[in-house]
Residue frames as a rotation matrix with the C-alpha (Angstrom) as fourth column:
MET 1
0.882 -0.345 0.322 4.42
-0.284 -0.933 -0.222 -7.46
0.377 0.105 -0.920 -19.06
ASP 2
0.446 -0.833 -0.328 8.15
0.823 0.526 -0.216 -7.97
0.352 -0.173 0.920 -18.82
MET 3
0.922 -0.049 -0.383 9.61
0.197 -0.794 0.575 -5.48
-0.332 -0.606 -0.723 -16.33
VAL 4
-0.013 -1.000 -0.008 13.17
0.374 -0.012 0.927 -6.01
-0.927 0.009 0.375 -17.56
GLN 5
-0.299 -0.018 0.954 12.14
0.954 -0.024 0.298 -5.45
0.017 1.000 0.025 -21.18
MET 6
0.748 0.611 0.258 10.24
0.588 -0.791 0.169 -2.33
0.308 0.025 -0.951 -20.18
GLY 7
0.691 -0.545 -0.475 13.28
0.165 -0.520 0.838 -1.09
-0.704 -0.657 -0.269 -18.23
SER 8
-0.328 -0.833 0.446 15.62
0.659 0.137 0.740 -1.71
-0.677 0.537 0.504 -21.16
PHE 9
0.053 0.462 0.885 13.23
0.937 -0.330 0.117 0.16
0.346 0.823 -0.450 -23.43
LEU 10
0.937 0.285 -0.204 13.13
0.346 -0.843 0.413 3.11
-0.055 -0.457 -0.888 -21.01
ALA 11
0.229 -0.938 -0.259 16.94
0.257 -0.199 0.946 3.17
-0.939 -0.283 0.196 -20.93
GLU 12
-0.393 -0.320 0.862 17.07
0.883 0.132 0.451 3.04
-0.258 0.938 0.230 -24.75
LEU 13
0.501 0.673 0.544 14.59
0.768 -0.635 0.078 5.94
0.398 0.379 -0.836 -24.99
ARG 14
0.849 -0.234 -0.473 16.55
0.186 -0.706 0.684 8.01
-0.494 -0.669 -0.556 -22.47
LYS 15
-0.151 -0.983 0.102 19.82
0.405 0.033 0.914 7.40
-0.902 0.179 0.393 -24.29
GLY 16
-0.127 0.203 0.971 18.11
0.990 -0.031 0.136 8.28
0.057 0.979 -0.197 -27.58
GLN 17
0.845 0.443 0.298 17.43
0.405 -0.896 0.183 11.72
0.348 -0.034 -0.937 -26.09
ASN 18
-0.060 -0.986 0.157 21.11
0.359 -0.168 -0.918 11.96
0.931 0.001 0.364 -24.98
LEU 19
0.455 0.280 0.846 20.10
-0.665 -0.525 0.531 12.20
0.593 -0.804 -0.053 -21.32
THR 20
-0.763 -0.603 -0.233 21.90
-0.216 0.577 -0.788 10.77
0.610 -0.551 -0.570 -18.31
GLN 21
-0.160 0.693 -0.703 19.89
0.780 0.525 0.341 9.12
0.605 -0.494 -0.625 -15.55
ALA 22
-0.518 -0.096 -0.850 20.57
0.726 -0.574 -0.378 12.18
-0.452 -0.813 0.367 -13.38
GLU 23
-0.971 0.143 -0.190 19.34
-0.218 -0.855 0.470 14.58
-0.095 0.498 0.862 -16.09
LEU 24
-0.442 0.858 -0.263 16.15
0.070 0.325 0.943 12.58
0.894 0.398 -0.204 -16.66
GLY 25
-0.220 0.310 -0.925 15.65
0.945 0.301 -0.123 12.38
0.241 -0.902 -0.359 -12.90
ASP 26
-0.819 -0.131 -0.558 15.95
0.316 -0.915 -0.250 16.17
-0.478 -0.382 0.791 -12.64
LYS 27
-0.844 0.532 -0.074 13.34
-0.346 -0.434 0.832 16.62
0.410 0.727 0.550 -15.39
LEU 28
-0.115 0.844 -0.525 10.93
0.164 0.537 0.827 14.25
0.980 0.009 -0.200 -13.64
GLY 29
0.166 0.135 0.977 11.69
-0.812 -0.543 0.213 15.31
0.559 -0.829 0.020 -10.07
VAL 30
0.996 0.054 0.064 13.15
-0.080 0.836 0.543 11.94
-0.024 -0.547 0.837 -8.98
THR 31
0.309 -0.945 0.111 16.66
-0.588 -0.098 0.803 10.71
-0.748 -0.313 -0.586 -8.22
ASN 32
-0.073 -0.447 -0.891 18.99
-0.958 0.279 -0.062 8.99
0.276 0.850 -0.449 -10.64
LYS 33
-0.907 -0.214 0.364 18.67
-0.347 0.868 -0.355 5.89
-0.240 -0.449 -0.861 -8.43
THR 34
-0.018 0.978 0.209 14.93
-0.234 0.199 -0.952 5.84
-0.972 -0.066 0.225 -9.13
ILE 35
0.459 0.111 -0.882 15.62
-0.877 -0.106 -0.469 6.03
-0.146 0.988 0.049 -12.87
SER 36
-0.580 -0.764 -0.283 18.12
-0.781 0.620 -0.075 3.19
0.233 0.178 -0.956 -12.49
ARG 37
-0.683 0.388 0.618 15.56
-0.194 0.720 -0.666 1.04
-0.704 -0.575 -0.417 -10.67
TRP 38
0.441 0.862 -0.249 13.06
-0.464 -0.018 -0.886 1.59
-0.768 0.506 0.392 -13.48
GLU 39
0.349 -0.359 -0.865 15.62
-0.929 -0.016 -0.369 0.81
0.119 0.933 -0.339 -16.16
THR 40
-0.784 -0.621 0.002 16.81
-0.612 0.772 -0.170 -2.40
0.104 -0.134 -0.985 -14.51
GLY 41
-0.192 0.811 -0.552 13.23
-0.248 0.504 0.827 -3.58
0.950 0.295 0.104 -14.12
ASN 42
-0.854 -0.152 -0.497 13.37
0.413 0.383 -0.826 -3.62
0.316 -0.911 -0.265 -10.32
TYR 43
-0.445 0.734 -0.513 10.52
0.329 -0.399 -0.856 -1.12
-0.833 -0.550 -0.064 -10.03
MET 44
-0.183 0.486 0.855 7.78
0.960 -0.099 0.261 0.08
0.212 0.869 -0.448 -12.30
PRO 45
-0.966 -0.120 0.230 7.34
0.090 -0.987 -0.135 3.84
0.243 -0.109 0.964 -12.68
PRO 46
-0.479 0.847 -0.231 4.14
0.402 -0.022 -0.915 5.11
-0.780 -0.531 -0.330 -11.03
VAL 47
0.209 0.704 0.678 1.27
0.933 0.064 -0.353 6.08
-0.292 0.707 -0.644 -13.29
GLU 48
0.877 0.148 -0.457 2.00
0.083 -0.984 -0.160 9.82
-0.473 0.103 -0.875 -13.18
MET 49
-0.074 -0.970 -0.233 5.61
-0.425 -0.181 0.887 9.14
-0.902 0.165 -0.399 -14.24
LEU 50
-0.404 0.015 0.915 4.47
0.670 0.686 0.284 6.83
-0.623 0.728 -0.287 -17.04
GLU 51
0.672 0.717 0.185 2.32
0.680 -0.500 -0.536 9.70
-0.292 0.486 -0.824 -18.28
GLU 52
0.618 -0.534 -0.577 5.28
-0.380 -0.845 0.376 12.11
-0.689 -0.013 -0.725 -18.15
LEU 53
-0.437 -0.825 0.358 7.55
-0.100 0.441 0.892 9.62
-0.894 0.354 -0.275 -19.94
SER 54
0.009 0.563 0.826 4.84
0.852 0.428 -0.301 8.99
-0.523 0.707 -0.476 -22.52
ASN 55
0.919 0.347 -0.188 4.60
0.238 -0.867 -0.437 12.70
-0.315 0.357 -0.879 -23.30
MET 56
0.336 -0.885 -0.322 8.37
-0.482 -0.455 0.748 13.15
-0.809 -0.096 -0.580 -23.26
TYR 57
-0.633 -0.660 0.405 9.05
-0.084 0.579 0.811 10.31
-0.769 0.480 -0.422 -25.70
GLY 58
-0.342 0.579 -0.740 5.92
-0.926 -0.340 0.162 10.68
-0.158 0.741 0.653 -27.85
LEU 59
-0.795 0.088 -0.600 4.75
-0.092 0.960 0.263 7.14
0.600 0.264 -0.755 -27.11
THR 60
0.333 0.930 0.153 1.70
-0.465 0.021 0.885 5.67
0.820 -0.366 0.440 -25.46
ILE 61
0.011 -0.241 0.970 1.77
-0.982 0.181 0.056 4.32
-0.189 -0.954 -0.235 -21.94
ASN 62
0.863 0.364 0.350 0.83
-0.286 0.924 -0.255 0.96
-0.416 0.120 0.901 -23.43
GLU 63
0.730 -0.660 -0.176 4.02
-0.021 0.235 -0.972 1.04
0.683 0.713 0.158 -25.53
LEU 64
-0.060 -0.759 0.649 6.12
-0.842 -0.311 -0.441 1.94
0.536 -0.573 -0.620 -22.49
LEU 65
0.251 0.237 0.938 4.61
-0.819 0.569 0.076 -0.96
-0.516 -0.787 0.337 -20.52
SER 66
0.984 0.150 0.101 5.13
-0.067 0.818 -0.571 -3.32
-0.168 0.555 0.815 -23.46
GLY 67
0.251 -0.968 0.008 8.76
0.052 0.022 0.998 -2.31
-0.967 -0.250 0.056 -23.77
LYS 68
-0.722 -0.462 0.516 8.52
0.543 0.084 0.835 -1.59
-0.429 0.883 0.190 -27.51
LYS 69
-0.610 0.542 -0.577 6.73
-0.704 -0.706 0.081 0.43
-0.363 0.456 0.812 -30.16
LEU 70
-0.482 0.540 0.690 3.50
0.246 0.839 -0.485 -1.35
-0.841 -0.064 -0.537 -31.13
SER 71
-0.939 0.332 0.089 1.60
0.050 -0.124 0.991 -1.81
0.340 0.935 0.100 -34.35
THR 72
-0.337 0.897 0.285 -2.18
-0.867 -0.414 0.278 -1.28
0.368 -0.153 0.917 -34.29
GLU 73
0.406 0.491 -0.771 -2.82
-0.219 0.871 0.439 -5.03
0.887 -0.009 0.461 -33.90
GLU 74
-0.350 -0.636 -0.687 -0.21
0.585 0.424 -0.691 -5.39
0.731 -0.645 0.224 -31.16
TYR 75
-0.823 0.043 0.566 -1.54
-0.345 -0.831 -0.437 -2.29
0.451 -0.555 0.699 -29.41
LYS 76
0.170 0.976 0.133 -5.01
-0.822 0.066 0.566 -3.77
0.544 -0.206 0.813 -28.94
GLU 77
0.442 -0.054 -0.895 -3.57
0.156 0.988 0.017 -7.13
0.883 -0.147 0.445 -27.95
MET 78
-0.484 -0.789 -0.378 -1.19
0.555 0.057 -0.830 -5.69
0.677 -0.611 0.410 -25.34
ALA 79
-0.390 0.339 0.856 -3.60
-0.477 -0.870 0.127 -3.15
0.788 -0.359 0.501 -23.83
GLU 80
0.673 0.738 0.045 -5.63
-0.448 0.360 0.818 -5.63
0.588 -0.571 0.573 -21.78
THR 81
0.486 -0.584 -0.651 -2.56
0.650 0.739 -0.177 -7.61
0.584 -0.337 0.738 -20.73
ASN 82
-0.545 -0.768 0.336 -0.71
0.379 -0.583 -0.718 -4.48
0.748 -0.264 0.609 -19.63
ILE 83
-0.040 0.610 0.791 -3.67
-0.656 -0.613 0.439 -3.16
0.753 -0.502 0.425 -17.65
LYS 84
0.862 0.401 -0.308 -4.05
-0.088 0.719 0.689 -6.45
0.498 -0.567 0.656 -15.78
GLU 85
0.237 -0.866 -0.440 -0.33
0.796 0.433 -0.423 -6.78
0.557 -0.250 0.792 -15.09
THR 86
-0.523 -0.403 0.751 -0.03
0.016 -0.886 -0.464 -3.17
0.852 -0.230 0.470 -13.97
LEU 87
0.368 0.744 0.558 -2.91
-0.659 -0.215 0.721 -3.58
0.656 -0.633 0.411 -11.55
LYS 88
0.833 -0.104 -0.543 -1.32
0.344 0.866 0.363 -6.74
0.432 -0.489 0.757 -10.13
ALA 89
-0.084 -0.993 -0.079 2.06
0.782 -0.016 -0.623 -5.06
0.618 -0.114 0.778 -9.74
SER 90
-0.690 -0.273 0.671 0.82
0.024 -0.934 -0.356 -1.82
0.724 -0.230 0.651 -8.22
ALA 91
0.114 0.856 0.504 -2.23
-0.648 -0.320 0.691 -2.64
0.753 -0.405 0.519 -6.12
PHE 92
-0.806 -0.213 0.553 -2.57
-0.582 0.460 -0.671 -4.11
-0.111 -0.862 -0.495 -2.66
ASN 93
-0.513 0.701 -0.495 -4.88
0.173 0.649 0.741 -7.06
0.841 0.294 -0.454 -2.44
LEU 94
0.401 0.802 0.443 -7.76
-0.307 -0.338 0.889 -6.99
0.863 -0.492 0.111 0.04
LYS 95
0.731 -0.165 -0.662 -5.95
0.603 0.612 0.512 -9.17
0.320 -0.773 0.547 2.62
GLU 96
-0.368 -0.930 0.009 -2.93
0.851 -0.340 -0.401 -6.84
0.376 -0.139 0.916 2.58
LYS 97
-0.367 0.324 0.872 -5.19
-0.158 -0.945 0.285 -3.81
0.917 -0.033 0.398 3.08
GLN 98
0.713 0.696 -0.079 -7.03
-0.081 0.194 0.978 -5.48
0.696 -0.691 0.194 5.95
ASP 99
0.397 -0.651 -0.646 -3.76
0.888 0.451 0.092 -6.45
0.231 -0.610 0.758 7.67
TYR 100
-0.578 -0.634 0.513 -2.41
0.529 -0.770 -0.357 -2.92
0.622 0.065 0.781 7.24
PHE 101
-0.142 0.599 0.788 -5.50
-0.386 -0.767 0.513 -1.27
0.912 -0.231 0.340 8.73
LYS 102
0.784 0.314 -0.536 -5.66
0.319 0.537 0.781 -3.76
0.533 -0.783 0.321 11.64
LYS 103
-0.054 -0.900 -0.432 -2.07
0.977 0.041 -0.209 -2.90
0.206 -0.433 0.877 12.56
LYS 104
-0.640 -0.154 0.753 -2.77
0.191 -0.981 -0.038 0.82
0.744 0.119 0.657 12.15
TRP 105
0.395 0.856 0.332 -5.86
-0.239 -0.254 0.937 0.65
0.887 -0.450 0.104 14.36
LEU 106
0.683 -0.179 -0.708 -3.98
0.661 0.564 0.495 -1.29
0.310 -0.806 0.504 17.05
LYS 107
-0.422 -0.906 0.025 -1.10
0.844 -0.403 -0.354 1.19
0.331 -0.129 0.935 16.95
ASP 108
-0.502 0.284 0.817 -3.47
-0.072 -0.955 0.287 4.17
0.862 0.085 0.500 17.15
HIS 109
0.456 0.826 0.332 -5.45
-0.488 -0.080 0.869 2.66
0.745 -0.558 0.366 20.06
VAL 110
-0.110 -0.568 -0.816 -2.73
0.432 0.711 -0.554 1.03
0.895 -0.413 0.167 22.17
ALA 111
-0.895 -0.244 0.373 -3.01
-0.176 -0.576 -0.798 3.70
0.410 -0.780 0.472 24.89
VAL 112
-0.051 0.962 0.268 -6.78
-0.932 -0.142 0.333 3.19
0.358 -0.233 0.904 25.20
MET 113
0.520 0.240 -0.820 -6.31
-0.141 0.971 0.195 -0.57
0.843 0.014 0.538 25.47
VAL 114
-0.527 -0.761 -0.377 -3.61
0.356 0.205 -0.912 -0.19
0.772 -0.615 0.163 28.14
VAL 115
-0.744 0.315 0.589 -5.88
-0.619 -0.656 -0.432 2.09
0.250 -0.686 0.683 30.21
ILE 116
0.361 0.918 -0.163 -8.80
-0.799 0.395 0.454 -0.34
0.481 -0.034 0.876 29.90
GLY 117
0.233 -0.366 -0.901 -6.48
0.199 0.925 -0.324 -3.20
0.952 -0.104 0.288 30.85
LEU 118
-0.813 -0.577 0.077 -5.23
0.085 -0.249 -0.965 -1.34
0.575 -0.778 0.252 33.92
ILE 119
-0.332 0.786 0.521 -8.81
-0.912 -0.409 0.036 -0.57
0.242 -0.463 0.853 35.02
ILE 120
0.572 0.556 -0.603 -9.76
-0.442 0.828 0.345 -4.23
0.691 0.069 0.719 34.69
ILE 121
-0.182 -0.718 -0.671 -6.68
0.408 0.566 -0.717 -5.31
0.895 -0.404 0.190 36.64
GLY 122
-0.830 -0.108 0.547 -7.49
-0.361 -0.645 -0.674 -2.70
0.425 -0.757 0.497 39.28
VAL 123
0.157 0.963 0.221 -11.04
-0.926 0.066 0.372 -4.02
0.344 -0.263 0.901 39.67
PHE 124
0.537 0.005 -0.843 -9.78
-0.026 1.000 -0.010 -7.61
0.843 0.028 0.537 39.85
VAL 125
-0.525 -0.807 -0.270 -7.07
0.334 0.096 -0.938 -6.78
0.783 -0.582 0.219 42.43
THR 126
-0.615 0.381 0.690 -9.51
-0.713 -0.643 -0.280 -4.73
0.337 -0.664 0.667 44.49
GLY 127
0.497 0.838 -0.224 -11.91
-0.691 0.538 0.482 -7.68
0.525 -0.084 0.847 44.48
ALA 128
0.247 -0.486 -0.838 -9.11
0.333 0.855 -0.398 -10.00
0.910 -0.181 0.373 45.60
VAL 129
-0.779 -0.584 0.229 -7.93
0.035 -0.404 -0.914 -7.67
0.627 -0.704 0.335 48.38
LEU 130
-0.469 0.693 0.547 -11.46
-0.878 -0.431 -0.207 -7.11
0.093 -0.578 0.811 49.65
LYS 131
-0.956 0.077 0.283 -12.24
0.043 0.991 -0.126 -10.80
-0.290 -0.109 -0.951 49.13
ASN 132
-0.042 0.954 -0.298 -15.23
-0.472 -0.282 -0.836 -9.76
-0.881 0.106 0.462 47.09
VAL 133
-0.485 -0.108 0.868 -16.06
0.493 0.785 0.374 -12.45
-0.722 0.609 -0.328 44.50
LEU 134
0.585 0.800 0.137 -18.53
0.602 -0.315 -0.734 -10.14
-0.544 0.512 -0.665 42.80
LEU 135
0.562 -0.453 -0.692 -15.76
-0.531 -0.839 0.118 -7.70
-0.635 0.301 -0.712 41.85
GLY 136
-0.543 -0.738 0.401 -13.83
-0.197 0.576 0.793 -10.62
-0.816 0.351 -0.458 40.32
TYR 137
-0.121 0.607 0.786 -16.83
0.818 0.509 -0.268 -11.46
-0.562 0.611 -0.558 38.16
VAL 138
0.813 0.382 -0.440 -17.21
0.145 -0.863 -0.483 -7.80
-0.564 0.329 -0.757 37.23
ALA 139
0.005 -0.907 -0.421 -13.55
-0.601 -0.339 0.724 -7.72
-0.799 0.250 -0.547 36.16
ILE 140
-0.647 -0.198 0.736 -14.04
0.323 0.804 0.500 -10.83
-0.691 0.561 -0.456 33.99
LEU 141
0.366 0.867 0.337 -17.19
0.789 -0.097 -0.607 -9.31
-0.493 0.488 -0.720 32.46
MET 142
0.675 -0.193 -0.712 -15.30
-0.286 -0.958 -0.012 -6.07
-0.680 0.212 -0.702 31.77
LEU 143
-0.435 -0.895 0.100 -12.51
-0.325 0.260 0.909 -8.08
-0.840 0.363 -0.403 30.10
VAL 144
-0.378 0.388 0.841 -14.98
0.753 0.657 0.036 -9.85
-0.539 0.647 -0.540 27.82
MET 145
0.707 0.698 -0.115 -16.72
0.532 -0.632 -0.563 -6.57
-0.466 0.337 -0.818 26.97
ALA 146
0.344 -0.669 -0.659 -13.39
-0.475 -0.729 0.492 -4.82
-0.810 0.144 -0.569 26.29
HIS 147
-0.646 -0.564 0.514 -12.33
0.096 0.609 0.788 -7.65
-0.757 0.558 -0.339 23.99
GLY 148
0.029 0.768 0.640 -15.63
0.913 0.240 -0.330 -7.39
-0.407 0.594 -0.694 22.11
TRP 149
0.780 0.213 -0.588 -15.29
0.079 -0.966 -0.244 -3.62
-0.620 0.144 -0.771 21.83
ARG 150
-0.150 -0.939 -0.308 -11.74
-0.416 -0.223 0.882 -3.95
-0.897 0.261 -0.357 20.49
ASN 151
-0.657 -0.107 0.746 -12.73
0.482 0.701 0.525 -6.48
-0.579 0.705 -0.409 17.84
ASN 152
0.328 0.882 0.338 -15.86
0.881 -0.156 -0.447 -4.62
-0.341 0.445 -0.828 16.75
ALA 153
0.710 -0.095 -0.698 -14.22
-0.098 -0.995 0.035 -1.20
-0.698 0.044 -0.715 16.67
MET 154
-0.361 -0.929 -0.081 -11.16
-0.301 0.034 0.953 -2.51
-0.883 0.368 -0.292 14.85
MET 155
-0.558 0.160 0.814 -13.14
0.678 0.653 0.337 -4.44
-0.478 0.740 -0.473 12.24
THR 156
0.630 0.772 -0.084 -15.46
0.622 -0.565 -0.542 -1.48
-0.466 0.289 -0.836 11.62
TYR 157
0.410 -0.604 -0.684 -12.39
-0.418 -0.790 0.447 0.68
-0.811 0.103 -0.577 11.02
VAL 158
-0.611 -0.693 0.383 -10.75
-0.042 0.511 0.859 -1.96
-0.791 0.508 -0.341 8.79
GLU 159
-0.126 0.644 0.755 -13.87
0.885 0.417 -0.208 -2.50
-0.449 0.642 -0.622 6.71
LYS 160
0.760 0.442 -0.476 -14.37
0.250 -0.876 -0.413 1.22
-0.599 0.195 -0.777 6.23
TYR 161
0.344 -0.704 -0.622 -10.85
-0.657 -0.653 0.376 1.96
-0.671 0.280 -0.687 5.04
ALA 162
-0.582 -0.567 0.583 -9.99
-0.007 0.720 0.694 -1.32
-0.813 0.400 -0.423 3.28
PHE 163
-0.153 0.619 0.770 -13.07
0.899 0.412 -0.152 -1.09
-0.411 0.669 -0.619 1.09
GLU 164
0.793 0.605 -0.076 -13.55
0.541 -0.756 -0.369 2.67
-0.280 0.252 -0.926 0.76
GLY 165
0.595 -0.636 0.492 -9.98
0.180 -0.491 -0.852 3.85
0.784 0.595 -0.178 0.31
THR 166
-0.302 -0.855 -0.422 -7.15
0.725 0.082 -0.684 5.30
0.619 -0.513 0.595 2.32
ILE 167
0.407 0.353 -0.842 -7.18
0.878 -0.407 0.253 7.52
-0.254 -0.842 -0.476 5.38
ASP 168
0.504 -0.247 0.828 -6.72
0.246 -0.877 -0.412 11.24
0.828 0.411 -0.381 4.98
GLU 169
0.412 -0.440 -0.798 -3.85
0.903 0.080 0.422 12.15
-0.122 -0.895 0.430 7.25
């Protein structure tokens, strides 16, 4: 799939309907800058917009993605290629999802981790002030347990949302 070819085709179709980028944007509920980005090949229209454009221009989504009107033979040939390319261009890979949800979990739980850290420091300092070695060991044990909790809780969260879908917010 050639994004520039697709963009040029979209521009050609728009001009064939005697529409400006602003007018098309108004019809689709997007800005003229968005239309420009599609037409220059910088961005691909989202699926719902491809469907709207398909209906508006009387073409298939496959033809829009191919950047030209297709014969029956070309249509079958391009369908699989366009599906694969569209998925590559629009989907996050698993590693990107995992990284996103790790960062989100850490951001959402920073306050809890700070409180746990302060408690552990408090136990350690109290042990040092009272010269109680046992409290020092307890603080170290709490640190190890807190680290394990953080990793397990975060990875459970990441696995749930990276594999099952996005979070409802």
